[in-house]
C-alpha angles and dihedrals in degrees: 000000000000112000111227139184116227116196113198110192134183117225119255124268114299115152109111090191096056125227126335097062134105106248114187127134098340100127103232118164126234117283121230089267090048090056090053092048089053090050091054091049090049091052095045093050095042092098095044118097105235123178102186139018122198129182143160121272092244108110096238091059095037093052092048091050091046092053091049091048095055096084092037092058092221130116118244115233117225119214122184088212087072093059117124117267115292107245095181116198091002096060114119094007124116124259088237093053094051092043091052099042099035105027096157094047090046091053093045091054090052091050094050107021091163099057107021115113119199113222108290092002140092136253125244087252088059092046092048093052093055096039097046090046089054092046094056090047088053094047095046093045098052143049131214132028118339136207118202112187104198138151132262095270096040092049092049096051092047092047090047088055096045096045096039095243118155109255091230086068096054095116089062085073109083116213114180125192111282094008126152129217121187123205123188111212130193145109088315091062122237128340126185111229104167127017129196094336116178123201109214103170120103109254118241 
């Protein structure tokens, strides 16, 4: 079996409101810092041989992928199945607001993070099903090293699947803005080589 490197990347910073908000499929662009993070990723991966780049169709993921792809001279492929989790009516609202207005629902989500669906949204189990299905379609339909530019939730459910981590433990997996995870794939299965790496130097 061909040995492959799979780079799973989180989009650069985007949330104009800062932390403490539910960020799902609201289509916010990269912030200035997010652009810098994508530039650092582009520079760090410029000497890596990459055959394919996939991303979600949300602009923060697509822009990050496009910037990485510039030096690879390949076009990223956007797939809606790689969108961040759908948080329904909670999307874009603060944790404090949801906790105050919907205390029971907020607690129920914490008790069953895998299966709870916010009103009009999806559970992480739902999200995992679509993202993991897309991941295997991508893997089986390509050869060579891959980049998947996802989101915090998408990366977590894919990493849970690849590393055999229970989905209920997904928030134990840290995914900072602009981070890189590297998976080595071959006949031996999947091996984690790099986890949540952040590149802080200014690209030249």
